[in-house]
C-alpha positions as CSV (number, residue, x, y, z in Angstrom):
1,X,0.0,0.2,0.3
2,X,1.0,3.4,-0.7
3,X,0.1,5.1,2.2
4,X,2.3,2.5,4.1
5,X,5.2,3.5,2.2
6,X,4.9,6.9,2.8
7,X,4.5,6.5,6.7
8,X,7.3,4.4,7.0
9,X,9.9,7.1,4.7
10,X,8.2,9.9,7.1
11,X,9.6,7.3,10.4
12,X,12.5,6.9,8.8
13,X,13.3,10.9,8.3
14,X,11.7,11.2,12.5
15,X,14.3,8.8,13.2
16,X,17.2,10.4,11.4
17,X,16.7,14.0,13.4
18,X,17.6,13.8,16.9
19,X,16.3,17.0,17.4
20,X,12.8,16.2,16.5
21,X,10.3,13.4,18.6
22,X,7.3,13.3,17.2
23,X,5.2,15.4,14.4
24,X,1.6,16.4,15.1
25,X,-0.5,16.8,11.2
26,X,-3.6,18.5,11.2
27,X,-4.1,19.4,7.6
28,X,-6.5,17.3,5.8
29,X,-4.9,17.4,2.8
30,X,-1.6,16.4,4.5
31,X,-3.5,13.6,6.8
32,X,-5.6,12.3,3.9
33,X,-1.6,12.0,1.8
34,X,-0.4,10.0,5.3
35,X,-3.0,7.7,5.8
36,X,-4.7,6.9,2.7
37,X,-7.4,7.2,4.2
38,X,-8.7,8.9,0.8
39,X,-12.9,9.2,0.7
40,X,-13.3,8.5,4.6
41,X,-12.8,12.4,5.6
42,X,-14.3,15.5,4.6
43,X,-12.7,18.7,4.5
44,X,-14.1,19.7,7.5
45,X,-13.3,16.9,9.3
46,X,-10.9,17.6,12.9
47,X,-8.4,14.7,12.1
48,X,-4.8,14.6,13.1
49,X,-2.2,12.3,13.0
50,X,0.7,11.9,16.1
51,X,3.9,10.4,14.1
52,X,7.1,9.5,16.2
53,X,10.1,7.2,15.2
54,X,8.6,3.9,17.1
55,X,4.4,4.7,16.5
56,X,1.6,7.0,14.2
57,X,-1.8,7.1,15.9
58,X,-4.2,9.0,14.0
59,X,-7.1,10.8,16.3
60,X,-10.9,12.2,14.8
61,X,-13.7,13.0,15.7
62,X,-16.8,10.3,16.7
63,X,-18.4,10.8,13.5
64,X,-15.3,8.7,11.4
65,X,-14.1,6.6,15.0
66,X,-15.6,3.4,13.1
67,X,-14.6,4.0,9.7
68,X,-11.7,5.3,10.9
69,X,-10.6,1.8,12.9
70,X,-11.3,0.1,10.0
71,X,-8.9,1.3,7.7
72,X,-6.2,1.8,10.0
73,X,-3.4,-1.3,10.4
74,X,-0.8,0.9,10.6
75,X,-1.8,3.5,12.6
76,X,-2.7,1.1,15.5
77,X,-6.3,1.8,17.3
78,X,-7.3,5.7,16.3
79,X,-8.5,7.8,19.0
80,X,-11.7,9.7,18.9
81,X,-13.6,12.7,21.4
82,X,-16.7,14.2,21.3
């Protein structure tokens, strides 16, 4: 899957930089790019990805939690609020 390769490349870059321990991605276009969740989120979605060299999580509001969980293998269990 392309999104898994994108995430792996992003995590390698984080691991190579000793000064950055995590990245919080909140821009919807970047969330979709990294997760591969095309068509899952609308433009008004409250979603974020927290990425470290050791792991990655996607956070979304409760409206999208079930769909994100079904699509989320490299992302762990998505968290939702609301």
